[in-house]
Biopython code that builds the backbone (N, CA, C, O; Angstrom):
import numpy as np
from Bio.PDB.StructureBuilder import StructureBuilder

atoms = [
    (1, "MET", "N", (-33.751, 23.594, 16.005)),
    (1, "MET", "CA", (-33.772, 24.818, 16.778)),
    (1, "MET", "C", (-34.085, 25.969, 15.826)),
    (1, "MET", "O", (-33.441, 26.131, 14.790)),
    (2, "ASP", "N", (-35.069, 26.749, 16.192)),
    (2, "ASP", "CA", (-35.468, 27.863, 15.348)),
    (2, "ASP", "C", (-35.158, 29.203, 16.020)),
    (2, "ASP", "O", (-34.523, 29.261, 17.073)),
    (3, "LYS", "N", (-35.622, 30.268, 15.382)),
    (3, "LYS", "CA", (-35.349, 31.623, 15.855)),
    (3, "LYS", "C", (-35.916, 31.850, 17.263)),
    (3, "LYS", "O", (-35.281, 32.507, 18.088)),
    (4, "ILE", "N", (-37.085, 31.318, 17.530)),
    (4, "ILE", "CA", (-37.697, 31.502, 18.852)),
    (4, "ILE", "C", (-36.886, 30.780, 19.921)),
    (4, "ILE", "O", (-36.675, 31.320, 21.007)),
    (5, "ASP", "N", (-36.429, 29.561, 19.625)),
    (5, "ASP", "CA", (-35.584, 28.837, 20.583)),
    (5, "ASP", "C", (-34.326, 29.641, 20.898)),
    (5, "ASP", "O", (-33.911, 29.722, 22.054)),
    (6, "ARG", "N", (-33.725, 30.229, 19.882)),
    (6, "ARG", "CA", (-32.516, 31.028, 20.102)),
    (6, "ARG", "C", (-32.821, 32.271, 20.939)),
    (6, "ARG", "O", (-31.998, 32.682, 21.756)),
    (7, "ARG", "N", (-33.989, 32.867, 20.743)),
    (7, "ARG", "CA", (-34.379, 34.022, 21.562)),
    (7, "ARG", "C", (-34.611, 33.598, 23.009)),
    (7, "ARG", "O", (-34.233, 34.306, 23.942)),
    (8, "ILE", "N", (-35.237, 32.432, 23.185)),
    (8, "ILE", "CA", (-35.444, 31.899, 24.537)),
    (8, "ILE", "C", (-34.103, 31.704, 25.224)),
    (8, "ILE", "O", (-33.926, 32.105, 26.374)),
    (9, "LEU", "N", (-33.162, 31.092, 24.526)),
    (9, "LEU", "CA", (-31.841, 30.841, 25.105)),
    (9, "LEU", "C", (-31.132, 32.146, 25.460)),
    (9, "LEU", "O", (-30.501, 32.244, 26.512)),
    (10, "ALA", "N", (-31.232, 33.141, 24.593)),
    (10, "ALA", "CA", (-30.588, 34.431, 24.869)),
    (10, "ALA", "C", (-31.186, 35.075, 26.119)),
    (10, "ALA", "O", (-30.458, 35.607, 26.957)),
    (11, "GLU", "N", (-32.498, 35.025, 26.241)),
    (11, "GLU", "CA", (-33.150, 35.611, 27.419)),
    (11, "GLU", "C", (-32.770, 34.854, 28.688)),
    (11, "GLU", "O", (-32.485, 35.467, 29.717)),
    (12, "LEU", "N", (-32.765, 33.527, 28.616)),
    (12, "LEU", "CA", (-32.412, 32.728, 29.792)),
    (12, "LEU", "C", (-30.958, 32.929, 30.183)),
    (12, "LEU", "O", (-30.623, 32.926, 31.367)),
    (13, "GLN", "N", (-30.097, 33.102, 29.192)),
    (13, "GLN", "CA", (-28.692, 33.316, 29.512)),
    (13, "GLN", "C", (-28.492, 34.689, 30.150)),
    (13, "GLN", "O", (-27.614, 34.867, 30.995)),
    (14, "SER", "N", (-29.299, 35.644, 29.747)),
    (14, "SER", "CA", (-29.224, 36.979, 30.325)),
    (14, "SER", "C", (-29.793, 37.017, 31.737)),
    (14, "SER", "O", (-29.269, 37.714, 32.605)),
    (15, "ASP", "N", (-30.874, 36.260, 31.968)),
    (15, "ASP", "CA", (-31.529, 36.239, 33.281)),
    (15, "ASP", "C", (-32.110, 34.857, 33.534)),
    (15, "ASP", "O", (-33.216, 34.553, 33.088)),
    (16, "GLY", "N", (-31.374, 34.029, 34.241)),
    (16, "GLY", "CA", (-31.815, 32.668, 34.537)),
    (16, "GLY", "C", (-32.968, 32.596, 35.512)),
    (16, "GLY", "O", (-33.572, 31.536, 35.677)),
    (17, "ASN", "N", (-33.288, 33.711, 36.166)),
    (17, "ASN", "CA", (-34.392, 33.741, 37.125)),
    (17, "ASN", "C", (-35.686, 34.278, 36.532)),
    (17, "ASN", "O", (-36.673, 34.433, 37.252)),
    (18, "ILE", "N", (-35.702, 34.561, 35.248)),
    (18, "ILE", "CA", (-36.891, 35.111, 34.615)),
    (18, "ILE", "C", (-38.052, 34.120, 34.744)),
    (18, "ILE", "O", (-37.863, 32.910, 34.617)),
    (19, "THR", "N", (-39.238, 34.640, 34.996)),
    (19, "THR", "CA", (-40.402, 33.754, 35.090)),
    (19, "THR", "C", (-40.820, 33.325, 33.685)),
    (19, "THR", "O", (-40.490, 33.984, 32.699)),
    (20, "ASN", "N", (-41.538, 32.229, 33.610)),
    (20, "ASN", "CA", (-42.016, 31.763, 32.318)),
    (20, "ASN", "C", (-42.933, 32.803, 31.675)),
    (20, "ASN", "O", (-42.904, 32.988, 30.458)),
    (21, "LEU", "N", (-43.735, 33.472, 32.478)),
    (21, "LEU", "CA", (-44.642, 34.495, 31.952)),
    (21, "LEU", "C", (-43.860, 35.647, 31.317)),
    (21, "LEU", "O", (-44.202, 36.106, 30.227)),
    (22, "GLU", "N", (-42.815, 36.110, 31.995)),
    (22, "GLU", "CA", (-41.976, 37.184, 31.449)),
    (22, "GLU", "C", (-41.244, 36.713, 30.197)),
    (22, "GLU", "O", (-41.160, 37.439, 29.207)),
    (23, "LEU", "N", (-40.714, 35.492, 30.249)),
    (23, "LEU", "CA", (-39.993, 34.940, 29.105)),
    (23, "LEU", "C", (-40.912, 34.830, 27.896)),
    (23, "LEU", "O", (-40.546, 35.230, 26.791)),
    (24, "ALA", "N", (-42.093, 34.292, 28.110)),
    (24, "ALA", "CA", (-43.056, 34.144, 27.017)),
    (24, "ALA", "C", (-43.370, 35.497, 26.389)),
    (24, "ALA", "O", (-43.438, 35.619, 25.166)),
    (25, "ASP", "N", (-43.559, 36.502, 27.220)),
    (25, "ASP", "CA", (-43.859, 37.839, 26.719)),
    (25, "ASP", "C", (-42.703, 38.390, 25.890)),
    (25, "ASP", "O", (-42.923, 38.997, 24.841)),
    (26, "LYS", "N", (-41.482, 38.183, 26.352)),
    (26, "LYS", "CA", (-40.310, 38.713, 25.647)),
    (26, "LYS", "C", (-40.071, 38.036, 24.304)),
    (26, "LYS", "O", (-39.574, 38.672, 23.374)),
    (27, "VAL", "N", (-40.419, 36.747, 24.186)),
    (27, "VAL", "CA", (-40.159, 36.039, 22.929)),
    (27, "VAL", "C", (-41.395, 35.940, 22.042)),
    (27, "VAL", "O", (-41.336, 35.374, 20.950)),
    (28, "GLY", "N", (-42.513, 36.490, 22.511)),
    (28, "GLY", "CA", (-43.710, 36.529, 21.676)),
    (28, "GLY", "C", (-44.516, 35.248, 21.639)),
    (28, "GLY", "O", (-45.160, 34.951, 20.633)),
    (29, "LEU", "N", (-44.491, 34.488, 22.716)),
    (29, "LEU", "CA", (-45.282, 33.261, 22.811)),
    (29, "LEU", "C", (-46.250, 33.373, 23.974)),
    (29, "LEU", "O", (-46.106, 34.239, 24.837)),
    (30, "SER", "N", (-47.236, 32.488, 23.990)),
    (30, "SER", "CA", (-48.051, 32.371, 25.191)),
    (30, "SER", "C", (-47.283, 31.481, 26.167)),
    (30, "SER", "O", (-46.379, 30.756, 25.751)),
    (31, "PRO", "N", (-47.626, 31.522, 27.457)),
    (31, "PRO", "CA", (-46.841, 30.793, 28.459)),
    (31, "PRO", "C", (-46.718, 29.283, 28.238)),
    (31, "PRO", "O", (-45.640, 28.725, 28.445)),
    (32, "SER", "N", (-47.786, 28.613, 27.828)),
    (32, "SER", "CA", (-47.718, 27.147, 27.669)),
    (32, "SER", "C", (-46.718, 26.707, 26.604)),
    (32, "SER", "O", (-45.870, 25.862, 26.892)),
    (33, "PRO", "N", (-46.784, 27.250, 25.378)),
    (33, "PRO", "CA", (-45.783, 26.857, 24.381)),
    (33, "PRO", "C", (-44.361, 27.235, 24.789)),
    (33, "PRO", "O", (-43.410, 26.520, 24.473)),
    (34, "CYS", "N", (-44.219, 28.350, 25.486)),
    (34, "CYS", "CA", (-42.890, 28.769, 25.943)),
    (34, "CYS", "C", (-42.336, 27.750, 26.931)),
    (34, "CYS", "O", (-41.180, 27.342, 26.822)),
    (35, "ALA", "N", (-43.154, 27.339, 27.890)),
    (35, "ALA", "CA", (-42.717, 26.346, 28.879)),
    (35, "ALA", "C", (-42.369, 25.026, 28.202)),
    (35, "ALA", "O", (-41.400, 24.369, 28.585)),
    (36, "ARG", "N", (-43.151, 24.633, 27.196)),
    (36, "ARG", "CA", (-42.855, 23.383, 26.469)),
    (36, "ARG", "C", (-41.508, 23.477, 25.760)),
    (36, "ARG", "O", (-40.732, 22.521, 25.763)),
    (37, "ARG", "N", (-41.237, 24.616, 25.161)),
    (37, "ARG", "CA", (-39.955, 24.789, 24.462)),
    (37, "ARG", "C", (-38.783, 24.740, 25.442)),
    (37, "ARG", "O", (-37.766, 24.104, 25.166)),
    (38, "VAL", "N", (-38.924, 25.406, 26.577)),
    (38, "VAL", "CA", (-37.854, 25.387, 27.577)),
    (38, "VAL", "C", (-37.629, 23.960, 28.055)),
    (38, "VAL", "O", (-36.485, 23.522, 28.182)),
    (39, "LYS", "N", (-38.702, 23.237, 28.319)),
    (39, "LYS", "CA", (-38.577, 21.849, 28.774)),
    (39, "LYS", "C", (-37.875, 20.996, 27.721)),
    (39, "LYS", "O", (-37.021, 20.175, 28.056)),
    (40, "GLN", "N", (-38.228, 21.187, 26.453)),
    (40, "GLN", "CA", (-37.599, 20.418, 25.376)),
    (40, "GLN", "C", (-36.114, 20.767, 25.271)),
    (40, "GLN", "O", (-35.289, 19.884, 25.036)),
    (41, "LEU", "N", (-35.770, 22.036, 25.441)),
    (41, "LEU", "CA", (-34.362, 22.440, 25.406)),
    (41, "LEU", "C", (-33.587, 21.826, 26.574)),
    (41, "LEU", "O", (-32.415, 21.476, 26.431)),
    (42, "GLU", "N", (-34.243, 21.699, 27.723)),
    (42, "GLU", "CA", (-33.610, 21.051, 28.876)),
    (42, "GLU", "C", (-33.438, 19.553, 28.625)),
    (42, "GLU", "O", (-32.365, 18.998, 28.861)),
    (43, "GLU", "N", (-34.498, 18.906, 28.147)),
    (43, "GLU", "CA", (-34.453, 17.456, 27.929)),
    (43, "GLU", "C", (-33.465, 17.064, 26.842)),
    (43, "GLU", "O", (-32.880, 15.982, 26.897)),
    (44, "SER", "N", (-33.271, 17.936, 25.851)),
    (44, "SER", "CA", (-32.329, 17.632, 24.772)),
    (44, "SER", "C", (-30.885, 17.945, 25.162)),
    (44, "SER", "O", (-29.955, 17.638, 24.416)),
    (45, "GLY", "N", (-30.704, 18.558, 26.331)),
    (45, "GLY", "CA", (-29.358, 18.859, 26.798)),
    (45, "GLY", "C", (-28.823, 20.207, 26.355)),
    (45, "GLY", "O", (-27.702, 20.570, 26.710)),
    (46, "VAL", "N", (-29.604, 20.958, 25.583)),
    (46, "VAL", "CA", (-29.157, 22.289, 25.167)),
    (46, "VAL", "C", (-29.008, 23.184, 26.395)),
    (46, "VAL", "O", (-28.035, 23.929, 26.515)),
    (47, "ILE", "N", (-29.975, 23.107, 27.301)),
    (47, "ILE", "CA", (-29.872, 23.792, 28.589)),
    (47, "ILE", "C", (-29.393, 22.760, 29.590)),
    (47, "ILE", "O", (-30.105, 21.806, 29.902)),
    (48, "GLY", "N", (-28.184, 22.953, 30.090)),
    (48, "GLY", "CA", (-27.607, 21.983, 31.012)),
    (48, "GLY", "C", (-28.088, 22.168, 32.436)),
    (48, "GLY", "O", (-28.540, 21.219, 33.077)),
    (49, "ARG", "N", (-27.992, 23.381, 32.924)),
    (49, "ARG", "CA", (-28.419, 23.671, 34.283)),
    (49, "ARG", "C", (-28.454, 25.178, 34.467)),
    (49, "ARG", "O", (-27.896, 25.925, 33.663)),
    (50, "THR", "N", (-29.099, 25.610, 35.509)),
    (50, "THR", "CA", (-29.167, 27.027, 35.842)),
    (50, "THR", "C", (-28.301, 27.258, 37.069)),
    (50, "THR", "O", (-28.392, 26.520, 38.049)),
    (51, "VAL", "N", (-27.469, 28.276, 37.013)),
    (51, "VAL", "CA", (-26.577, 28.561, 38.136)),
    (51, "VAL", "C", (-26.740, 30.012, 38.572)),
    (51, "VAL", "O", (-27.251, 30.847, 37.825)),
    (52, "THR", "N", (-26.303, 30.294, 39.780)),
    (52, "THR", "CA", (-26.273, 31.652, 40.303)),
    (52, "THR", "C", (-24.827, 32.116, 40.333)),
    (52, "THR", "O", (-23.967, 31.443, 40.902)),
    (53, "LEU", "N", (-24.556, 33.257, 39.726)),
    (53, "LEU", "CA", (-23.206, 33.806, 39.723)),
    (53, "LEU", "C", (-23.045, 34.730, 40.921)),
    (53, "LEU", "O", (-23.849, 35.637, 41.138)),
    (54, "LEU", "N", (-22.014, 34.490, 41.679)),
    (54, "LEU", "CA", (-21.734, 35.295, 42.862)),
    (54, "LEU", "C", (-20.737, 36.392, 42.522)),
    (54, "LEU", "O", (-19.948, 36.255, 41.587)),
    (55, "ASN", "N", (-20.775, 37.467, 43.274)),
    (55, "ASN", "CA", (-19.837, 38.561, 43.111)),
    (55, "ASN", "C", (-18.726, 38.374, 44.145)),
    (55, "ASN", "O", (-18.932, 38.677, 45.320)),
    (56, "PRO", "N", (-17.548, 37.881, 43.733)),
    (56, "PRO", "CA", (-16.471, 37.609, 44.690)),
    (56, "PRO", "C", (-16.069, 38.830, 45.514)),
    (56, "PRO", "O", (-15.745, 38.690, 46.693)),
    (57, "ALA", "N", (-16.082, 40.008, 44.927)),
    (57, "ALA", "CA", (-15.694, 41.214, 45.664)),
    (57, "ALA", "C", (-16.659, 41.493, 46.810)),
    (57, "ALA", "O", (-16.228, 41.894, 47.891)),
    (58, "LYS", "N", (-17.946, 41.288, 46.595)),
    (58, "LYS", "CA", (-18.945, 41.519, 47.643)),
    (58, "LYS", "C", (-18.813, 40.503, 48.771)),
    (58, "LYS", "O", (-19.203, 40.774, 49.906)),
    (59, "LEU", "N", (-18.263, 39.335, 48.457)),
    (59, "LEU", "CA", (-18.067, 38.288, 49.459)),
    (59, "LEU", "C", (-16.670, 38.341, 50.068)),
    (59, "LEU", "O", (-16.306, 37.492, 50.881)),
    (60, "ASN", "N", (-15.890, 39.350, 49.667)),
    (60, "ASN", "CA", (-14.514, 39.505, 50.125)),
    (60, "ASN", "C", (-13.672, 38.264, 49.818)),
    (60, "ASN", "O", (-12.842, 37.837, 50.621)),
    (61, "LEU", "N", (-13.910, 37.706, 48.646)),
    (61, "LEU", "CA", (-13.145, 36.535, 48.214)),
    (61, "LEU", "C", (-12.095, 36.980, 47.206)),
    (61, "LEU", "O", (-12.386, 37.715, 46.263)),
    (62, "LYS", "N", (-10.897, 36.528, 47.423)),
    (62, "LYS", "CA", (-9.821, 36.828, 46.495)),
    (62, "LYS", "C", (-9.179, 35.504, 46.099)),
    (62, "LYS", "O", (-8.996, 34.613, 46.928)),
    (63, "LEU", "N", (-8.849, 35.394, 44.845)),
    (63, "LEU", "CA", (-8.259, 34.157, 44.361)),
    (63, "LEU", "C", (-7.150, 34.499, 43.382)),
    (63, "LEU", "O", (-7.346, 35.250, 42.426)),
    (64, "THR", "N", (-6.008, 33.944, 43.637)),
    (64, "THR", "CA", (-4.907, 34.038, 42.699)),
    (64, "THR", "C", (-4.520, 32.614, 42.350)),
    (64, "THR", "O", (-4.287, 31.790, 43.234)),
    (65, "ALA", "N", (-4.454, 32.332, 41.077)),
    (65, "ALA", "CA", (-4.112, 30.981, 40.650)),
    (65, "ALA", "C", (-2.935, 31.039, 39.687)),
    (65, "ALA", "O", (-2.894, 31.859, 38.770)),
    (66, "ILE", "N", (-1.994, 30.159, 39.919)),
    (66, "ILE", "CA", (-0.880, 29.979, 38.996)),
    (66, "ILE", "C", (-1.023, 28.565, 38.467)),
    (66, "ILE", "O", (-0.998, 27.595, 39.224)),
    (67, "ILE", "N", (-1.171, 28.468, 37.171)),
    (67, "ILE", "CA", (-1.431, 27.170, 36.560)),
    (67, "ILE", "C", (-0.282, 26.830, 35.623)),
    (67, "ILE", "O", (0.136, 27.647, 34.802)),
    (68, "HIS", "N", (0.211, 25.624, 35.760)),
    (68, "HIS", "CA", (1.271, 25.127, 34.896)),
    (68, "HIS", "C", (0.729, 23.898, 34.184)),
    (68, "HIS", "O", (0.268, 22.954, 34.827)),
    (69, "ILE", "N", (0.783, 23.910, 32.866)),
    (69, "ILE", "CA", (0.250, 22.799, 32.083)),
    (69, "ILE", "C", (1.367, 22.216, 31.237)),
    (69, "ILE", "O", (2.060, 22.941, 30.523)),
    (70, "ASN", "N", (1.540, 20.901, 31.319)),
    (70, "ASN", "CA", (2.449, 20.183, 30.437)),
    (70, "ASN", "C", (1.626, 19.448, 29.400)),
    (70, "ASN", "O", (0.659, 18.763, 29.732)),
    (71, "MET", "N", (2.014, 19.593, 28.144)),
    (71, "MET", "CA", (1.301, 18.901, 27.072)),
    (71, "MET", "C", (2.272, 17.992, 26.351)),
    (71, "MET", "O", (3.445, 18.319, 26.177)),
    (72, "ASP", "N", (1.760, 16.837, 25.934)),
    (72, "ASP", "CA", (2.628, 15.909, 25.218)),
    (72, "ASP", "C", (2.837, 16.337, 23.770)),
    (72, "ASP", "O", (3.846, 15.984, 23.159)),
    (73, "ARG", "N", (1.886, 17.101, 23.210)),
    (73, "ARG", "CA", (2.029, 17.600, 21.843)),
    (73, "ARG", "C", (1.577, 19.049, 21.794)),
    (73, "ARG", "O", (0.655, 19.455, 22.501)),
    (74, "HIS", "N", (2.230, 19.806, 20.964)),
    (74, "HIS", "CA", (1.844, 21.199, 20.767)),
    (74, "HIS", "C", (1.376, 21.353, 19.326)),
    (74, "HIS", "O", (2.151, 21.718, 18.442)),
    (75, "THR", "N", (0.102, 21.069, 19.106)),
    (75, "THR", "CA", (-0.477, 21.187, 17.771)),
    (75, "THR", "C", (-1.666, 22.139, 17.848)),
    (75, "THR", "O", (-2.180, 22.391, 18.938)),
    (76, "PRO", "N", (-2.110, 22.671, 16.714)),
    (76, "PRO", "CA", (-3.268, 23.580, 16.738)),
    (76, "PRO", "C", (-4.527, 22.940, 17.333)),
    (76, "PRO", "O", (-5.365, 23.647, 17.893)),
    (77, "GLU", "N", (-4.674, 21.630, 17.223)),
    (77, "GLU", "CA", (-5.857, 20.954, 17.755)),
    (77, "GLU", "C", (-5.824, 20.862, 19.270)),
    (77, "GLU", "O", (-6.869, 20.678, 19.895)),
    (78, "ARG", "N", (-4.664, 20.983, 19.867)),
    (78, "ARG", "CA", (-4.545, 20.800, 21.313)),
    (78, "ARG", "C", (-4.129, 22.081, 21.924)),
    (78, "ARG", "O", (-3.965, 22.160, 23.142)),
]
sb = StructureBuilder()
sb.init_structure("model")
sb.init_model(0)
sb.init_chain("A")
sb.init_seg("    ")
for serial, (resi, resn, name, xyz) in enumerate(atoms, 1):
    if name == "N":
        sb.init_residue(resn, " ", resi, " ")
    sb.init_atom(name, np.array(xyz, "f"), 0.0, 1.0, " ", f" {name:<3s}", serial, name[0])
structure = sb.get_structure()
């Protein structure tokens, strides 16, 4: 993974709906190499999936969660 791959990932994380043409322009590549890099990042598992984040307040969704966790060991690793 090089500097361009990291720039691609940063742009995709900021806007998962960005077109390949816009992405290529932002990272300084032509569209074909940019698309190949994105595909390789997907195939290697670096990019797992693209999701849409919803605004719970706009959907009038409220969630309160109380979580209780029991652990068998309390160590820095766990």
